[in-house]
C-alpha positions as CSV (number, residue, x, y, z in Angstrom):
1,M,31.8,-51.9,-89.7
2,P,28.3,-51.7,-91.2
3,L,27.0,-54.8,-89.4
4,A,26.6,-55.2,-85.7
5,T,25.1,-58.0,-83.6
6,V,23.5,-57.4,-80.2
7,Y,22.0,-60.1,-78.0
8,S,18.7,-59.6,-76.3
9,R,15.8,-61.7,-74.8
10,G,12.2,-62.3,-76.0
11,R,9.3,-63.9,-74.2
12,S,7.6,-67.2,-74.8
13,G,5.5,-68.4,-71.9
14,V,7.7,-68.2,-68.8
15,K,10.8,-68.6,-70.8
16,A,13.0,-65.8,-72.2
17,P,14.5,-67.2,-75.5
18,L,17.6,-65.6,-77.0
19,V,17.0,-63.0,-79.7
20,T,19.8,-62.0,-81.9
21,V,19.5,-58.3,-83.1
22,E,21.3,-57.9,-86.4
23,V,21.8,-54.3,-87.7
24,H,23.0,-53.6,-91.1
25,V,23.7,-50.0,-92.2
26,S,24.2,-49.6,-96.0
27,N,24.2,-47.0,-98.7
28,G,20.8,-46.0,-100.1
29,L,17.9,-43.7,-99.4
30,P,17.3,-43.2,-95.7
31,A,15.0,-45.8,-94.4
32,L,14.7,-48.3,-91.5
33,S,13.0,-51.6,-91.7
34,I,12.6,-54.2,-89.0
35,V,12.1,-58.0,-89.9
36,G,11.8,-61.1,-87.8
37,L,8.1,-61.3,-87.0
38,P,7.8,-58.1,-85.0
39,E,4.4,-57.0,-83.6
40,T,3.2,-53.3,-83.6
41,A,5.0,-52.2,-80.5
42,V,8.3,-53.6,-81.9
43,K,7.8,-51.9,-85.3
44,E,7.1,-48.6,-83.5
45,S,10.5,-48.8,-81.7
46,K,12.2,-47.2,-84.8
47,D,10.5,-43.9,-83.8
48,R,11.5,-44.3,-80.1
49,V,15.1,-45.3,-81.1
50,H,15.4,-42.4,-83.5
51,G,14.4,-39.8,-80.8
52,A,16.6,-41.5,-78.1
53,I,19.6,-41.5,-80.3
54,I,19.3,-37.9,-81.4
55,N,18.5,-36.6,-77.9
56,S,21.4,-38.5,-76.4
57,G,23.9,-36.5,-78.5
58,F,24.5,-39.1,-81.2
59,T,23.9,-39.0,-84.9
60,F,21.2,-41.0,-86.5
61,P,22.6,-42.5,-89.8
62,L,20.9,-41.1,-92.9
63,Q,21.4,-44.4,-94.7
64,R,19.5,-47.6,-95.3
65,I,19.2,-49.5,-92.0
66,T,17.9,-53.2,-91.8
67,I,17.2,-54.8,-88.5
68,N,16.8,-58.5,-88.2
69,L,15.4,-60.1,-85.1
70,A,16.4,-63.8,-85.1
71,P,15.1,-66.4,-84.9
72,A,12.6,-65.2,-87.5
73,D,9.7,-67.6,-86.5
74,L,9.6,-66.4,-82.8
75,P,6.9,-63.7,-82.2
76,K,8.5,-60.4,-80.9
77,E,6.4,-58.1,-78.6
78,G,6.8,-55.0,-76.5
79,G,9.5,-52.4,-76.3
80,R,12.1,-54.6,-74.7
81,F,14.3,-54.6,-77.9
82,D,14.6,-50.7,-78.1
83,L,18.0,-50.7,-76.3
84,A,19.5,-53.5,-78.4
85,I,18.3,-51.9,-81.5
86,A,19.8,-48.5,-80.6
87,L,23.1,-50.0,-79.6
88,G,23.2,-52.0,-82.8
89,I,22.7,-48.9,-84.9
90,L,25.3,-46.9,-83.0
91,A,27.8,-49.8,-83.2
92,A,27.2,-50.4,-87.0
93,S,27.6,-46.7,-87.7
94,G,30.9,-46.7,-85.7
95,Q,29.7,-44.3,-83.0
96,I,30.5,-46.8,-80.2
97,S,32.8,-49.7,-79.8
98,S,31.5,-53.1,-80.9
99,Q,34.3,-55.0,-79.2
100,H,32.4,-56.1,-76.1
101,L,28.8,-56.5,-77.6
102,N,29.0,-60.3,-77.5
103,T,29.6,-60.3,-73.6
104,Y,26.3,-58.5,-73.0
105,E,22.6,-59.1,-73.4
106,C,20.5,-56.0,-73.6
107,V,16.9,-55.4,-72.7
108,G,15.0,-52.1,-72.1
109,E,12.5,-49.7,-73.5
110,L,13.7,-46.2,-74.5
111,S,12.0,-42.9,-74.2
112,L,12.3,-40.2,-76.8
113,G,14.7,-38.5,-74.4
114,G,16.9,-41.5,-74.2
115,D,15.9,-42.7,-70.7
116,L,15.5,-46.4,-70.0
117,R,12.2,-47.6,-68.8
118,E,11.7,-50.9,-67.0
119,I,10.3,-54.0,-68.7
120,T,8.1,-56.9,-67.6
121,G,9.7,-60.3,-67.2
122,A,13.1,-59.1,-66.0
123,L,13.4,-62.2,-63.7
124,P,13.3,-65.0,-66.4
125,V,15.6,-62.8,-68.5
126,A,18.1,-62.6,-65.7
127,L,17.8,-66.3,-65.0
128,Q,18.6,-67.3,-68.6
129,T,21.3,-64.6,-69.1
130,T,23.0,-66.1,-66.1
131,Q,22.8,-69.6,-67.6
132,A,24.3,-68.2,-70.9
133,Q,27.2,-66.7,-68.7
134,R,26.7,-63.1,-70.1
135,I,26.3,-59.8,-68.4
136,L,22.7,-58.4,-68.4
137,L,22.5,-54.7,-69.5
138,L,19.1,-53.6,-68.3
139,P,17.1,-50.6,-66.9
140,N,18.2,-49.6,-63.4
141,D,14.6,-49.9,-62.2
142,N,14.6,-53.6,-63.0
143,T,17.8,-54.1,-60.8
144,P,16.1,-55.2,-57.5
145,E,14.1,-57.9,-59.3
146,A,16.9,-59.2,-61.3
147,N,19.2,-59.3,-58.3
148,L,17.1,-62.1,-56.8
149,I,18.9,-64.5,-59.2
150,Q,22.0,-65.9,-57.6
151,N,25.3,-65.2,-59.4
152,V,23.7,-62.8,-61.9
153,Q,26.0,-60.2,-63.5
154,L,24.2,-57.0,-64.0
155,A,25.0,-53.7,-65.8
156,P,22.2,-51.3,-64.8
157,A,21.7,-48.1,-66.8
158,R,19.4,-45.2,-66.4
159,N,19.7,-44.0,-70.0
160,L,21.2,-44.8,-73.4
161,L,24.4,-42.8,-72.6
162,E,25.1,-45.0,-69.5
163,A,24.5,-48.1,-71.6
164,C,27.0,-46.9,-74.2
165,A,29.5,-46.3,-71.4
166,Y,29.6,-50.0,-70.5
167,L,30.3,-50.9,-74.2
168,N,33.1,-48.3,-74.3
169,G,34.8,-50.0,-71.3
170,Q,33.6,-47.3,-68.8
171,Q,31.7,-47.8,-65.6
172,P,28.9,-45.1,-65.2
173,E,28.3,-43.9,-61.7
174,I,24.9,-45.2,-60.7
175,P,23.6,-45.4,-57.1
176,A,23.8,-48.9,-55.9
177,S,20.4,-50.7,-55.5
178,S,19.7,-52.3,-52.2
179,V,20.2,-56.0,-52.3
180,E,18.1,-56.5,-49.1
181,T,14.7,-58.0,-50.0
182,P,11.8,-56.2,-48.3
183,T,9.3,-58.6,-46.8
184,K,5.5,-58.0,-46.7
185,I,4.2,-58.9,-43.2
186,N,1.1,-61.1,-43.1
187,T,-1.2,-59.5,-40.6
188,L,-4.0,-62.2,-41.0
189,D,-3.9,-64.9,-38.2
190,F,-6.0,-68.0,-37.4
191,A,-6.3,-66.7,-33.8
192,D,-8.8,-64.2,-35.2
193,V,-11.2,-67.1,-36.0
194,H,-13.1,-68.2,-32.9
195,G,-14.2,-71.8,-32.8
196,Q,-14.3,-74.0,-36.0
197,Y,-11.6,-76.3,-34.6
198,H,-12.3,-79.1,-37.0
199,V,-12.1,-76.7,-39.9
200,K,-8.7,-75.3,-38.6
201,R,-7.6,-78.9,-38.3
202,A,-8.5,-79.6,-41.9
203,F,-6.6,-76.5,-43.0
204,E,-3.5,-77.6,-41.1
205,I,-3.8,-81.0,-42.9
206,A,-4.3,-79.3,-46.3
207,A,-1.4,-76.9,-45.8
208,T,0.9,-79.8,-44.8
209,G,0.2,-82.0,-47.7
210,G,-0.8,-79.5,-50.4
211,H,-4.3,-81.0,-50.6
212,N,-7.4,-79.4,-52.2
213,L,-10.2,-78.4,-49.8
214,L,-13.9,-77.4,-50.2
215,M,-15.9,-75.8,-47.4
216,L,-19.7,-76.0,-47.2
217,G,-21.7,-73.8,-44.8
218,P,-24.2,-71.1,-44.3
219,P,-23.3,-67.5,-44.9
220,G,-21.2,-65.8,-42.3
221,T,-19.7,-68.8,-40.7
222,G,-16.1,-67.9,-41.6
223,K,-15.3,-69.7,-44.8
224,S,-13.7,-66.7,-46.6
225,M,-12.0,-65.6,-43.3
226,L,-10.4,-69.0,-42.9
227,A,-9.3,-69.2,-46.6
228,A,-7.7,-65.8,-46.4
229,R,-5.4,-67.0,-43.6
230,M,-4.3,-70.0,-45.4
231,N,-1.0,-68.4,-46.5
232,S,-0.1,-67.5,-42.8
233,I,0.5,-71.3,-42.1
234,L,2.2,-72.3,-45.3
235,P,6.0,-73.0,-45.2
236,A,8.2,-70.5,-47.0
237,L,9.0,-71.3,-50.6
238,S,12.4,-72.8,-51.5
239,E,14.8,-70.8,-53.7
240,T,13.7,-72.8,-56.8
241,Q,10.0,-72.4,-56.1
242,A,10.3,-68.7,-55.4
243,Q,12.1,-68.2,-58.7
244,A,9.5,-70.1,-60.6
245,T,6.6,-68.2,-58.9
246,A,8.3,-64.8,-59.3
247,A,9.0,-65.5,-63.0
248,I,5.3,-66.0,-63.7
249,A,4.3,-62.9,-61.8
250,S,7.1,-60.9,-63.6
251,I,5.8,-61.7,-67.1
252,S,2.1,-61.0,-66.1
253,S,0.4,-57.6,-66.6
254,Q,0.5,-56.9,-62.8
255,G,4.2,-57.4,-62.5
256,F,6.2,-58.8,-59.6
257,D,6.1,-57.4,-56.1
258,I,9.6,-58.0,-54.6
259,S,8.2,-57.9,-51.0
260,T,6.5,-61.2,-51.6
261,W,9.6,-63.1,-52.5
262,R,9.7,-66.5,-50.8
263,Q,6.0,-66.1,-49.9
264,A,3.4,-68.5,-51.4
265,P,1.0,-66.7,-53.7
266,F,-2.7,-66.3,-52.8
267,R,-5.2,-65.7,-55.7
268,A,-8.9,-65.1,-55.2
269,P,-10.6,-64.3,-58.6
270,H,-14.2,-63.2,-58.6
271,H,-16.9,-65.6,-59.7
272,T,-17.5,-63.6,-62.8
273,A,-13.9,-64.5,-64.1
274,S,-13.8,-66.0,-67.6
275,A,-12.0,-69.2,-68.6
276,A,-9.3,-67.2,-70.1
277,A,-8.8,-65.2,-66.9
278,L,-8.2,-68.5,-65.1
279,V,-6.0,-70.4,-67.5
280,G,-4.4,-67.5,-69.3
281,G,-4.5,-66.4,-73.0
282,G,-3.9,-63.7,-75.6
283,G,-2.2,-63.6,-78.9
284,N,1.2,-64.0,-77.2
285,P,-0.3,-65.9,-74.2
286,K,0.1,-64.5,-70.7
287,P,-0.5,-66.5,-67.5
288,G,-3.9,-66.7,-65.9
289,E,-5.0,-67.1,-62.3
290,I,-4.0,-70.8,-61.9
291,S,-0.4,-70.0,-63.0
292,L,-0.2,-67.0,-60.8
293,A,-1.1,-69.3,-57.9
294,H,1.7,-71.7,-58.8
295,N,3.2,-73.0,-55.6
296,G,0.4,-71.3,-53.6
297,T,-3.3,-71.1,-53.1
298,L,-6.2,-70.5,-55.5
299,F,-9.4,-69.5,-53.6
300,L,-12.7,-69.8,-55.4
301,D,-15.4,-68.3,-53.2
302,E,-19.1,-69.0,-54.0
303,L,-17.9,-71.9,-56.2
304,P,-21.4,-72.8,-57.8
305,E,-21.7,-69.2,-59.0
306,F,-18.8,-69.7,-61.4
307,D,-19.8,-70.7,-64.9
308,R,-19.6,-74.5,-65.2
309,K,-17.5,-74.2,-68.4
310,V,-15.1,-72.0,-66.4
311,L,-14.7,-74.5,-63.6
312,E,-14.1,-77.4,-66.1
313,V,-10.9,-75.8,-67.2
314,L,-9.4,-76.6,-63.8
315,R,-9.6,-80.3,-64.2
316,E,-6.5,-80.9,-66.3
317,P,-4.1,-78.5,-64.5
318,L,-5.3,-80.0,-61.1
319,E,-3.9,-83.3,-62.3
320,S,-1.0,-82.4,-64.5
321,G,0.3,-79.3,-62.6
322,H,0.7,-77.2,-65.9
323,I,-1.5,-75.6,-68.6
324,T,-0.6,-75.5,-72.3
325,I,-2.2,-72.7,-74.4
326,S,-2.1,-73.4,-78.1
327,R,-2.2,-70.9,-80.9
328,A,-2.0,-71.4,-84.6
329,S,1.8,-70.5,-84.8
330,H,3.0,-71.5,-81.3
331,Q,2.3,-72.9,-77.9
332,A,2.9,-71.5,-74.5
333,K,3.3,-73.8,-71.5
334,F,2.9,-72.4,-68.0
335,P,3.3,-74.2,-64.7
336,A,0.2,-74.4,-62.5
337,K,0.8,-76.5,-59.4
338,F,-1.7,-74.7,-57.2
339,Q,-3.6,-75.7,-54.1
340,L,-7.4,-75.3,-54.6
341,I,-9.4,-73.9,-51.6
342,A,-13.1,-73.4,-52.4
343,A,-16.2,-72.3,-50.5
344,M,-19.9,-72.7,-51.2
345,N,-23.3,-72.7,-49.5
346,P,-24.9,-76.1,-49.0
347,C,-28.1,-75.1,-50.8
348,P,-29.5,-72.2,-52.9
349,C,-30.7,-70.2,-49.9
350,G,-27.5,-71.1,-48.0
351,Y,-29.1,-72.3,-44.8
352,L,-29.4,-76.1,-45.2
353,G,-28.6,-77.8,-41.9
354,D,-28.5,-74.4,-40.1
355,S,-29.9,-74.3,-36.5
356,S,-32.1,-71.3,-37.5
357,G,-34.3,-73.7,-39.6
358,R,-34.6,-71.1,-42.3
359,C,-34.0,-73.5,-45.2
360,H,-37.0,-74.6,-47.3
361,C,-35.1,-75.8,-50.3
362,T,-36.4,-79.0,-51.8
363,P,-34.1,-82.0,-52.5
364,N,-34.4,-81.3,-56.2
365,K,-33.3,-77.7,-55.7
366,I,-30.4,-78.7,-53.7
367,N,-29.3,-81.4,-56.2
368,R,-29.5,-78.9,-59.1
369,Y,-27.5,-76.3,-57.1
370,R,-24.7,-78.8,-56.3
371,Q,-24.7,-80.3,-59.9
372,K,-23.2,-77.0,-61.0
373,I,-20.0,-78.5,-59.8
374,S,-19.3,-81.5,-61.9
375,G,-18.4,-84.9,-60.5
376,P,-15.0,-85.0,-62.2
377,L,-14.0,-81.7,-60.6
378,L,-15.4,-82.7,-57.2
379,D,-13.4,-86.0,-57.5
380,R,-10.2,-83.9,-57.6
381,I,-10.8,-82.2,-54.3
382,D,-9.4,-84.2,-51.4
383,M,-11.4,-82.8,-48.6
384,H,-15.1,-81.6,-48.3
385,L,-16.2,-80.5,-44.9
386,E,-19.0,-78.5,-43.2
387,V,-18.4,-75.2,-41.7
388,P,-21.4,-74.7,-39.2
389,R,-22.4,-71.6,-37.3
390,V,-20.6,-71.2,-33.9
391,S,-22.4,-70.2,-30.8
392,H,-22.7,-66.6,-29.7
393,E,-20.7,-67.4,-26.6
394,I,-17.7,-68.7,-28.5
395,L,-18.0,-65.8,-31.0
396,R,-17.9,-63.2,-28.3
397,H,-15.3,-64.6,-25.8
398,G,-13.5,-67.3,-27.7
399,T,-12.5,-70.3,-25.6
400,P,-11.0,-70.3,-22.1
401,Q,-7.6,-71.7,-23.4
402,G,-7.5,-69.2,-26.3
403,E,-7.2,-69.7,-30.0
404,E,-4.1,-71.1,-31.6
405,T,-2.0,-68.6,-33.5
406,S,-0.9,-69.1,-37.2
407,A,2.7,-69.3,-36.0
408,E,1.9,-72.3,-33.7
409,I,0.1,-74.1,-36.6
410,K,2.8,-73.2,-39.0
411,T,5.5,-74.8,-36.8
412,R,3.7,-78.2,-37.0
413,V,2.9,-77.8,-40.7
414,T,6.5,-77.0,-41.5
415,A,7.8,-80.0,-39.4
416,A,5.3,-82.4,-41.0
417,R,6.0,-81.0,-44.5
418,T,9.8,-81.6,-44.0
419,I,9.1,-85.2,-43.2
420,A,7.2,-85.7,-46.4
421,I,9.9,-83.8,-48.5
422,L,12.7,-85.9,-47.0
423,R,10.7,-89.1,-47.8
424,N,8.9,-88.3,-51.1
425,N,11.0,-85.2,-52.3
426,K,7.6,-83.5,-52.7
427,P,4.4,-82.8,-50.8
428,N,2.1,-85.8,-50.3
429,A,-0.6,-84.4,-52.6
430,Q,1.9,-84.7,-55.5
431,I,2.7,-88.4,-54.9
432,L,2.3,-90.3,-58.2
433,P,-0.1,-93.3,-58.5
434,Q,2.9,-95.6,-59.1
435,E,4.4,-94.4,-55.8
436,I,1.3,-95.0,-53.6
437,Q,2.3,-98.5,-52.8
438,Q,5.7,-97.4,-51.6
439,Y,4.7,-94.5,-49.4
440,C,1.0,-95.1,-48.4
441,Q,0.8,-98.8,-47.3
442,L,-2.1,-99.8,-45.0
443,S,-2.6,-102.6,-42.6
444,N,-4.9,-105.5,-43.5
445,Q,-7.6,-103.9,-41.3
446,G,-7.1,-100.5,-42.9
447,E,-7.5,-102.1,-46.4
448,Q,-10.8,-103.6,-45.2
449,I,-12.0,-100.2,-43.9
450,L,-11.1,-98.4,-47.1
451,E,-12.7,-101.2,-49.3
452,Q,-15.9,-100.9,-47.3
453,A,-15.8,-97.0,-47.8
454,I,-15.3,-97.4,-51.6
455,N,-18.3,-99.8,-51.8
456,T,-20.6,-97.8,-49.6
457,F,-19.9,-94.3,-51.1
458,G,-19.1,-95.5,-54.7
459,L,-15.6,-93.8,-54.6
460,S,-13.6,-93.6,-57.8
461,H,-9.9,-94.9,-58.2
462,R,-8.8,-91.2,-58.0
463,A,-10.7,-90.7,-54.7
464,Y,-9.1,-94.0,-53.4
465,H,-5.6,-92.6,-54.1
466,R,-6.4,-89.2,-52.6
467,I,-7.7,-90.8,-49.4
468,L,-4.4,-92.7,-49.2
469,K,-2.3,-89.6,-49.7
470,L,-4.5,-87.6,-47.2
471,S,-4.0,-90.4,-44.7
472,R,-0.2,-90.2,-45.2
473,T,-0.3,-86.4,-44.4
474,I,-2.3,-87.0,-41.3
475,A,0.2,-89.7,-40.2
476,D,3.1,-87.2,-40.9
477,L,1.4,-84.6,-38.6
478,A,1.2,-87.3,-35.9
479,N,4.9,-88.1,-36.6
480,T,4.2,-91.8,-37.1
481,E,5.9,-93.9,-39.8
482,N,2.8,-96.1,-40.5
483,I,-0.7,-95.1,-41.5
484,E,-3.0,-96.1,-38.6
485,I,-6.7,-96.7,-38.5
486,A,-7.4,-93.4,-36.9
487,H,-5.5,-91.6,-39.7
488,L,-7.4,-93.4,-42.3
489,S,-10.8,-92.9,-40.7
490,E,-10.1,-89.2,-40.4
491,A,-9.3,-89.0,-44.1
492,I,-12.5,-90.8,-45.0
493,S,-14.5,-88.4,-42.9
494,Y,-13.5,-85.6,-45.0
495,R,-15.4,-86.9,-48.1
496,K,-18.7,-85.4,-47.3
497,L,-20.1,-84.8,-50.7
498,D,-19.4,-88.4,-51.7
499,R,-22.4,-89.3,-49.5
500,P,-26.1,-89.3,-50.4
501,L,-27.8,-86.1,-49.6
502,T,-30.1,-87.7,-47.0
503,T,-27.0,-88.5,-44.9
504,F,-25.4,-85.1,-45.2
């Protein structure tokens, strides 16, 4: 028959919407036209498909070929539709059977020789193909990534001939891909950091509840070293979280590293990064650093050195957990539930409060330096704490009892996080304002202490809620049902930057 319909998948944000490839072969002068809002790479597929069909031993029809990519209002990008277009042409011209076309979804880029090249975004494609209860025909190189989806039915192919074999009811002989997921071993350990016990305690609390944290201290006191070890104490991602995180990485320009499956991501952009690099962008938007850190950690070192306008784009996703990028023709929504870890010097020279006495910054200079971070952004950070210089003795020998390893800390973090998940069905940092009264109740004395702190430091309503959620996490680490005065007092003590400069 002169008309063939092949199913494929496009890309819109982290979703892979269904694209129906309709191929019509009719009499007329030889020509090939593609309609349905294709971008340049899609239009160029006609040349790749022509070479692939000829070099695979088939005949390219010398007729008028019209290819429609539906829906027409969805932008189409990349070479992922090459395989579907080639199969549609072969089926419409009667060179392969069209009987089984409706049971497959086909994605893959073709070389001129007919080989199939891997595509980006195979994971969301596999997820939505499974939901549609079809078989996914894809490049063999994408098989390990697609295999991470449970109950997925895959038909891997190395070239166009093997793809055609599936449609003709044959099973090509392809070496089976390993289903065992390699795991990248994290060699960073908190035991490498000598001293800084109150900072390690803060990291343990932050990891348990998913709280944002800001460190202030002179250069070389271990701020970056501590932040780099954050992932070593975070619990493993659930299957749902891992799929969501991997789907974002899969559609990004860097691709997805299968060895990081079930591991929380850690992103550390340089302070010269633009706003688009953080939130994402492009004509057909791709995820930025905050989305690539979804369910993981975003570390911003030298926080005041970031452009103020760049930092301001973090405010909304820190609250909402997602980012929406709007274009004239469409919108793309990316998840962005990340944990912010930041580090900065306490003053322009970096040595305010240091025992060396090297700081000669005036209060005005210090205020101008800190004002590079806006109040609304600072208000969204649960914990601000100092990271002082440790003594030479501790730095050289450590402590007599030794340093705790990340494995020991992770055990406590996982146990306390489990308590929160069973109670809230989410980490404490994600408790909604309307749920505060249910999960974060204080005694009368606790209410009085918190009220005094609000009046003394001029805390906002948001800071009030964040202190309560932080107290809940500290109580979970202590394995106590109620928030006690000691838990509340410790949570309040982490609000260093809410205090006047003279008391810091």
